[in-house]
Each structure stands twice: as C-alpha cells, then as structure tokens.
GUKOLFI-675708 format. One record per residue (C-alpha): residue in one letter; z, x, y. Coordinates in pm, whole numbers, plus 50000, padded with zeros to 5 digits. Each point is the difference from the previous one (the first is absolute). Layout:
BEGIN
AZXY;...
// end
This chain:
BEGIN
M713534805110096;A499015005750360;N501904982950279;V498384985050309;L499705034150168;A496945005749780;A498024979550253;E500925023050290;K497895028250146;S502785024150094;P500215029749761;Y503794998850036;L500264963449903;L497585005549713;Q502265027449865;H502624972749943;A497674973649861;T501115006349639;N503745001850071;P502134974349817;V501414991250343;H498524967550131;W498865015850325;L498484979650278;P498155013650305;W501444994650345;G499034965150110;E500894963450023;A499764994249623;A502845024449939;F502094986850288;A499514963949888;R501205008849651;A503135016750138;R500764969250211;A499304975649719;E502055019149742;Q502615011250256;K499815035749874;P500375031850200;I496915021550044;F499825035449868;L497515018150222;S498555033149879;I497805019650240;G498145032149924;Y496555015349985;S497705011849727;T500525037650036;C503814999050035;H501705021349733;W503394982550004;C498254966449994;H498475010749669;V503375011749871;M501744967050077;A497084980549860;H500165018849670;E503794999049975;S500624964350115;F496964978150058;E498455008549663;N503344993849824;E500134966149826;A503754995450040;T499945007950371;A496964977950048;Q501864971449831;I502835002450255;L497505000450286;N498004970949864;E503064978549931;H501905004750325;F497485010650267;V496564993850141;A498475034949985;I497485009750268;K497905031850014;V498595013450328;D497665029150064;R501355015350321;E496535012650089;E498604964649987;R502974983950176;P501735025050228;D501444970950196;V502054988449700;D501005035449911;K501245008850348;V502224969350030;Y501855005949676;M499985037950038;A501754995150334;Y502644979349820;V500505025349718;Q500235029050244;A502544981350210;M502044991049693;T499905033049809;G499105026250261;H496855010549817;G496734985749874;G497045007749780;W497914985949721;P500314981649777;L501764976850238;S502184974249826;A501334970150193;W501624967249907;L499204970250223;T501044964050036;P497234974649931;D499364999350375;L499325037649992;K503205012850162;P501245032549841;F503565002249868;Y499935031749787;G497675029549955;G499325036149914;T497235021949867;Y499765014349647;Y502574988149746;P500435017649665;P499754980149675;A503695005449915;D503245008650175;R500035036550111;H502545021650181;G502064970050106;R496944981250128;P499054967149834;G496654998249830;F497304974450075;P500984974849728;A503635000750117;I498894993850360;L497824970849889;Q502814984249798;A502525004150281;I497664983950254;A499154971949757;R503734992749954;G500565001450374;W497134975850062;S501504976149745;T503635001550114;E499985012250363;R496624989950131;E501364990550340;K501175035750057;L496605014549911;V498194974850219;A502405008150284;E499335037249950;G496284992950028;E500594981550327;R502225028050130;A497505027249903;L497124981950167;A502054994050315;T500905037050014;L496375010549962;R498874974950263;D502635012950238;Y498815035949954;Y496254994449987;G499654968250203;P498864997150364;K502335015450255;P500114976550302;E500845028650235;A496705016749905;A498124970950155;A500785010350358;D496775009450176;H498324994749661;G501895030049865;S497935024750201;N503005015050178;P503494986749937;D501345024450261;L498184983450290;P502074975850209;P499154962749971;G496864991650194;A498725035750019;A496265003849962;A498805007349649;S497615025950139;A502735019550180;P500585036249897;I502225002549696;P502005032250027;P502484987649736;L497284999549734;L498875034750102;E503555013049983;A500684983049666;A496745013249856;S500655035550118;G503464999649848;A498764985249673;L497265026049965;E502465028150065;R502494986049747;S497294994749740;F498965036450029;Q503635010849976;Y500474978649689;F497005015249823;F500925034950111;E503564996849869;S499124981849676;F497175024049909;D500515016849663;P499505037350075;E499625008749632;H497634973149875;A498724983950324;G500034962950054;F502994981550136;G503334994749828;G500635004749631;A498924983449679;P498054978349954;K497225012150229;F497464974750124;P496735007650181;R500904977750294;A496845005450198;S501254983650319;N502515028450042;L497175025150018;N497934976850220;L502785001050258;L500425037749976;F496295004850069;R500264975450294;L502895020350139;T497835030949966;A497214983150193;L502324986850271;Q501975031950052;G497115023849939;P499575021649690;R501325030750186;S503214983450113;E503185005849800;I500114964049878;G496285001149924;Q500295031849797;Q503044987649809;S498404966249933;I496915016849856;R502225022849791;L501994971149849;A496934978749929;T497725027049859;A502745015849789;T500614965949844;L496324994749924;R499665034649845;A503114994649785;M498654966749880;A496675016149914;R501665027749798;G502354976949815;G499704978249695;M499634969350221;H496465012350059;D497574994549713;H498565035249984;L497244989949761;G498824965950117;G501065000250363;G502174976050193;Y503754995550012;H502584982149789;R502444975150153;Y503035022550058;S502025028849860;V503294993449821;D501295034450102;A500295017550336;G497315025849913;W496984976849966;F499875009849631;V500534970249766;P498224969050127;H500024963749915;F496425001449888;E498454968250140;K497285005250258;M499714975250286;L496944995350221;Y502164995950309;D501565034249940;Q496635016849959;A498714985250326;Q503025009050210;I500485035149860;A496305006750059;V500444991150368;N503005023550017;C497835027949860;L497194992950245;E502395001350295;A501445032549864;R496465014049989;Q499424989650362;A503345013450119;T499795033849826;G496365007049918;D501225009649652;E497314992349743;R502594994849726;F500814966050143;A496334990349995;W499965009649632;M503084978249939;A498304970150162;R496785005349802;D502075001849680;I501394965150072;F496654985050093;A498375013949687;Y502714983949784;V499634966450174;A496215001249967;R500205007549629;D502904978249884;L500924973850263;T496644987750128;G498404968149870;P496284996749938;A499614977850308;G501825024250231;G503514985550016;F502975021949909;F502334992649711;T503774998250045;A501605025449768;E500215018449668;D503014996349775;A502665025949928;D500074992149628;S497355003449734;L499645002849623;V501255032949863;A497095001749754;A496774981249949;G500424972349747;G503795001350025;T502484975450144;E502515023250171;H499865001450378;A501595026450220;E500105007050370;G497715028650095;A498445003049654;F496535001650152;Y500905028750232;V502275024449813;W499175028449758;T501615020749731;K499305037050008;D498244996949663;E497674973550142;L499095022850288;R499425029349768;A497734979149778;A498024988650302;L499795032450196;G500315027249740;A500575034450151;K500164985450353;A503054978749916;D502535026550102;F498235006150331;F499944962650071;G503554994749877;A501435027350219;H498464984150308;F501214965049912;G503455007649863;V499324992549634;E502785008449753;A499945000749622;E502844974749965;G498864978950294;N500955004350363;V501884967550070;P503815003850008;S501864974149792;Q501884987050306;L496674989850153;D498894982949679;P502784975349913;Q497844980649752;G498715031349826;E496374990150050;L499045034350137;R501825021649745;G497835029749902;K497394990750261;N498835017250315;I499324984650339;L497435021150181;V501545014150316;Q498725029550201;R502625027149954;R497945028450148;S497645003650289;L496385007849922;A500545035550128;E502985005249767;T498104986049702;A497005021950075;Q502135031150038;A501874993449674;A496704995949816;G498345030050165;L497354978350164;D498824995050353;A500854966450158;E496494985749960;A499825008249629;A503484985949940;N499084968150184;D496814996249796;Q501985003549676;L502524973950111;I497254975750101;T498295004649662;A503284993849816;V500764969150208;E496564985749923;Q500455006449627;L503424983649993;L498884970450210;A497174993449755;L502435002449709;R502574977950171;S497374973450065;R499864994149623;R503694991449985;P501134963550018;R499944992350370;P502784983550196;L499414963950090;L497814995650306;D501084972250233;D496524990050108;K501214974350249;I498415005750343;V502564994050277;T498794995550356;A502885019350158;N499605030549778;N496255000050052;G500615000250374;L502105031549963;M497335017549794;I497244989550240;S502035016450279;A500415031749797;L496305002549916;A498954992950358;R502345027550118;A498605023349731;H496494994250135;Q501265010250344;V501975030849894;L498115012849694;G496534986050055;D497874991349701;D498515034549942;D501555001949653;G498064969149892;A503134978849971;D498584972650228;Y503404990450138;L498504976650258;G497764982849746;R502954993849769;A502044985450285;V497144976850098;R499534988249638;A503684991149976;A499944981450332;D496884981549888;F501794990449677;V502934985450192;E497634981650232;R498094985549707;E502834992149757;L503254997850196;H499034984950333;D499254964650112;P497525003650289;V500454963950111;R503785001250042;H500085037950066;V502765004749743;L500605026249734;F501154995349643;R502475022449824;S498345012149683;W497014999049769;R499795004349626;E497254982549809;G499704978650310;R502014993450312;G503714993749955;A501614968350132;A502435016650241;A499005002150364;G500345033450175;F503385011050129;A500835018450320;E499615033849832;D496494990749883;Y498944992750356;A501795029550157;Y498765026449754;F496494986149984;I499654997050378;Q501105036350024;G497315008649747;L497364982050207;L501055017750319;D499775033749825;L496694990049845;Y498584991950343;E501055034050137;A498365016749698;S496754980249998;F499734984350350;S498694968249838;I501214972850234;R500374974249724;W503195016549879;L501574997950344;Q498904963950040;W501474990949663;A503255018150079;R500324979550320;R499464967249815;L502505009249729;Q502585010150260;D499694965350152;T500614985149655;M502975022749937;D501484989550334;R499554963449914;L501505002149651;F502795025550025;W501045005950363;D503624992350091;E499824982350334;V503775001650044;G500885035749912;G496685018149992;G498595019349707;Y498454986049684;F501474980849712;N498995012549656;S498694966049897;A498484969350165;G502224970250063;D498084975149788;D501585006249656;P503044977549941;H501035021349701;I500665030950211;I503604993450099;L500125026850268;R497355015450226;L500785037050032;K498885025750253;E500055033449825;D501815027250194;Y499635030349774;D497045023249947;G500355009049634;A497405008649739;E497784976750200;P500524995250373;A501354967550139;P497214976450111;S501334999050357;S499995038050018;V496285001449925;A499254969050206;A501645014950310;L497595029149996;N497044977349919;L500794977850297;L500255029350238;R496785015149866;L498194966950045;A501414996550351;A498615034450083;V496574988949878;D499644967550191;D502515002550286;D501834969449867;P503414997850171;A501174972749759;C499285022549704;R501845028850162;E502964978050083;R500184987949641;G500035036149884;R502885007650238;R501884969349885;T499635011449642;L501625032950093;E502764981850186;A500644976449708;F501275029249794;R501605019950280;A503534996049863;R498855013849666;W498005030050122;S502485008250272;A502925001849759;T498215014949697;P496565012550108;Q499385015449658;A499864964549860;M496774992250186;P498045032250047;Q496674981649984;L501014976750280;L501025029750214;C496445013049966;A498894970550215;L502315008550290;E497505025650128;L497384973650079;A502574976450149;L501475025150242;E497075022150095;P496984990650214;P496854992949798;R497845028949886;H496354995049903;V497165021049875;V496724981450038;L496965015549835;A496674988050138;G496955003249781;N498684991749655;P502845002549743;A497475010449734;A498675029350202;A501065036049938;D501135006350359;F502244969149991;K501505010849667;A500705034650142;L502074984450278;V501864978549745;A500865031049799;A501325016750316;V502344970650062;H501535003149654;T500635037350014;S502514992750275;F503524989749898;G501824983850287;P500984966750154;R498204969249873;R496734991650169;T497914968849954;L496555010849880;L497104977250096;A496235001649979;A497754990250289;D497024995649774;G497724982550249;G499774970249767;E502064972049848;G503165020549975;Q500085010650365;A499104964950115;W502924985149805;L502415026250131;A498804996750360;Q500694962549996;R503685009249951;A500125033050185;P497314998850274;W500505036550094;L498225009249674;A496744983650103;A498765028750217;M500685028349757;R496715015349885;P498765032649845;L499195026450260;D496835020949990;G498984983149677;R502975014149810;A503094983749854;T502745001150262;A503804998349988;Y502114982250262;V503705009149982;C502174975250187;E503745003750050;E502564988350256;F497574971950100;S497265024150108;C497125018049831;Q499165036850012;A496485012350057;P497884992649693;V499045028149762;N497445002549724;T500875030849797;P502665002149728;E501485031250159;E500584982850334;L501494969749830;R502395020949793;R501205017650317;M500634966650168;L502024987149706;A502005031849939;
// end
C-alpha cells in the first residue's frame, strides 16, 4: 500500500511511496504529529539519482522489520535535497560538524521542535566491522528517548547553539557595513582599501600555490581518490591566467593544470564516450571508475571550463569536449518546452524485464557484447578503449561486485597510436571509431535506461543557460546546434513557469506543474548569472532588465544587513531553525560567490555605486574564510578582479543582427584576458535603457555606417574602431 508520498511530485519522494515506512513529507503535518505524539523525528534526505540512497532504501526502508521500528518509535520524514536545499544544508552542517564528513543519504534524528541530536549518512542493515547497523541505531535512540530524553533534548539545544555561534551574524562584521573592517572608526566607506587589495593578492597567490602543489602529476586533477570535477577550481585557474597573462609563469602553469585535468577527465571512464557528458565523480585517482549518475549542474559547469580552455589555448579539442556535453544535454536532459531536467540515475535494470538493478549497468560492456555488436572491428575498438576479456575493473574498485566481467570504456591510446597499431591514417581510424560509437550508442539505447529525474530546477537551468550563452559566443552556431536559441527557450520556460511577474520572485522547481517551494538564494544567483550571460550573447535588453529586477528581489529576501553576503534561505520559514550563509564552493558554487560577481557586473553596466558596494561587502563577508583557506572559495575569488580593478567596457554600436556587428562580437571572444563588460549601443530600446543609467553611452553611434567598437578602460575610451582586426589588437 502506498504511503502519503504517493501524492508528491518529486521523483525521489515517489521512489519511497511504496515503502512500509510511514513517511511524511517535510511540513507542518509531520511536525504536529511529532509534537502531539512526543516522538523524535527521523529525517532522511537524498535525491533520486543517488546510488547509496538506493542501497539504504533497499536494505532498510523496504524491510518490514526495520519499518516497524521506525513507525513505532519515530515520525519519519523524507526530503528531496534538490527541492529543499535549505533543509538539507542545515542538517548537513550539523552532521559534518558532528562526524567530520557528510554525504547522501543524510540521516538525522531531531527533537519534535526540529533540533538535531544525532546524525550520520548511510547506515548498513546490520552490524558490520564494529559499527552498529541501522536497526541497532534506531533501537538505541528509541530507548534513549524513553529513558534519557532530557539528555537528547539538551544535546539538540547544544548542537543548535554551536551551529548558531559558528554560522550566526558576527557583530564585528557590522562595522562600516562590513565593507572594510580594517578602516578606523568613522573613516569614509569610499576611501581606498589597500587591506582588501593586499588580502586578495595574497589569497590569489596562495590559491595558485595550493593547486600547483596538490596537482596529481600522473592522473591530473587535485589530490587523490575520489576525484571530483570541481569546476570552480578550473574557473579560478583560468582567471589567474587572464589576470597574469597567458605568457607569464603563473599563467602558463595555470593553463597547464586546468587543461591537463580536462583532458584526463575526457579520456577517463568518468566521461561517457558513447553518449556524451560526464558522470558525477571518479572513485579512484585516475578518473577511471565513476559513480555513474549524471547531473545537469556538472554538465553546465564543465562545459564552461572547456569553453574557457578553448579561448585560452585555441585548441579545438576543448571545443569538441564542450560540443559533446551540449549534444548529450540536448538529447537526454532537455524537456519538450525547453527547460532542462535535473539528472540521470547511476543505477538501472541489468536486463529488460528483470528486477535486478546495478550501478552502471546501462554503461558497461562485456567483450562478448562488443564483439557481437561490432564484429571484426571489436578488437580495434577495444584496444582504443581498454577493453579486456575478463573485464577491466579491478576488484578493489568494485566492492559490491557489480562490475565484475564488465568493461568501462576509457581511452587508453591516443588516436595516433590507435591508427598506427591498426595500420591506418588518423582520419580513417577516427572514422572507424565514430562508426563504432554510433553503432554502440544505438544498441545501448535499447537497454533499460536509468531513471530520469525530470524535475526542472531554476538554479540548474541558470547554470546551463550560462553555458549555452557562452557556447554561442565562443563556438558560434555554425554547427547547427543553436546554442543561443536553446538558452532563450530555457529562460522563457523559467519566465513562464517559475516566475511571478507581479512579485518579481522565482520558484524553485517544476514537475507536472510548479512546485510549492519558493526560490532560494542559489536559484536567484545562478539564474541572474544566466541572464547576464544571455544578454552578452544576444544583446536583447529584456534579459538585462530582468536580471536587475531579480537582483533587487534577491537583495530583499536574502541579504545579510549585519554581516554582508547572502543567506541560503529567506527568513520567513519558521521551520528552518538556522539561516546559513554558505562559505564553500563545492560541486555547486556558494550563492554568495556567484552573487558577488553578478553585483559587480551589474554595477559595471549601470554605474550603480550601491550595487558595487554590495558586491564588495559580499567579498568582505567571507574574507576570513578566503584569506585563511582560499581554495575553499575559488569561485568567490573570481570576483575579486572586478572589485579591485577599474571598470573595463567594450561597447559595440550598431545593429546586433547585422554581419558587421557579429564580426566585432566574434573578435571580442577570441581574446582571453581580463573581464570586460560587453554592451550594445543598438540605437533603440536597449541603448535608451542603458543610457538612463550610464549617460556616457548615449552618444555612442556607428561610424561611417558600419558597426563600431568603443573600448573603454581606466575611465577613458580609446579611439573607436570598426574592423575585427583593429579590435583584436586593442584587446590583446
């Protein structure tokens, strides 16, 4: 019999709708029951494509005996972290503080007033290696609640007080609104701030040193296993390249570290060599054995890394890597109305019509399967992709035995080596590989597919809109991919389905209709970034206007007036026991990190000193963090450039649809250097709106009937030019 989760829209909650556990969704009904029955809450948080969430569900939540313990002694609540990141981040902060690590599934035990007193992540179904199993934990907590409830309640109070002390407002940050704690009392807020410049310079140097020293010279990437595609690391390395110059020692080394990492990821098993795109992370140091889920936010951010690598090096391989991602997203993660889906699962049925699931089943191959599919070409293909008769996955990387006898496709040879071994020229070898990939992709498409999480999340769509807008700038649309059109369709979807035009607010997610949760800080930050990038790709002023309105809303809902920066959630939900300000750029960047750059970009557009000051205050709010451990917030460090340098603008005057205007745009994007605000003086609505905020734009016009570029730096403009060659020279 289905429980009440059957009425939910979240794919993750629906996965648990037939559990014997009496799950309730997060909300007042569940909290009221806990208060009325005076039972502790068991809170389980995960997401639909999480492998270990599936494992714990199968082992424990589908088990009648375990469900009986839960139902008798606890109020059990299920939360989809992608629907409610605010809930997830509060209790993840607690678990990380208590245990030193985190992850999903997240398991936390709360008092009826939602204060945590115990927690962890995955628990096995029985005692193992001296660790208690999940039923034993449940029984121990149930006994403790019955006999020593006061101690557990006191622990909840203590834990919440500790978290509030760490994450709460810091009164000393309020001096001068947090813009410069080093200024003496009464000093002008607009005074020069050498301390910030010095702190920033030191942090950037230490961040480079950290990445240089932690770089894995054998496999690329940073540190050892597991290896994550933390895109913000590469974002910062490319910023360092732009700031220092690609010919400087730091610039050359930064490019080397970033591009070597991207190439290693592309060769490895973390890359889906048949269908495109990237899996979540690699369990080993060599990018070989992945956790097989595919997340939209990873695709978007890795694509931007590839595009910046293409700009920084001119190497067409990185353009190919970006196109590979965009083709996957277009085929498998794009909804019919233009919005982008959230993820694909790691697990799938081993065989059609069966009941056995395994991680990676959709993606791996036996040598016999490849031979049956490819015939005489199987050996050629297998040599290139590391195929072995007994499977190529070592047992130590396959603790559950799900990959025994199987092969993960990983590029073991270069194209030149494969061609030479087969006695072919490179073009013929490449054609054979492409043909084989197409055959196998068609065959794989008939396998049982992993679950698609077809939830459309505003934040993730913002990231993909940014990536597509940047692709239009760097790659153009000559290959028929219509990157700009796809970005516009997604933005239109959000405007239509996830935006209230009266209140100027965003909503979090859509699946078979708009979800109930309002947008969080990350939704605003990522989507505003997407709109800013979409303006610079299309020069349609409506995107810039909308970004400005949404920034005002974000400031109203999430801004910390005391300490600066942005809270993750609004302050109007009494069930969120702690408002956090995220201070780590992980798989997804912290909202404040993205917002800082958005604010400074907007300030450069409309000469708004308040917007610029808010951007600086956001940087200052996290100064202690990025000064001490700059590698924790690489995305935030990317905003320092705009805070510390004078504004740089490229204004293109003319018709954005005309060929001469587009030629100047292309010239701008062949240059890889410091950030410049790109604006269009279109002679119409767009220029009029901009000139109201930045009057110096009003007089900019095309010269001699041709599109014209005005390059303005250090508060002055150079002589206008109207050929791509002249513009490239000016920007070099």
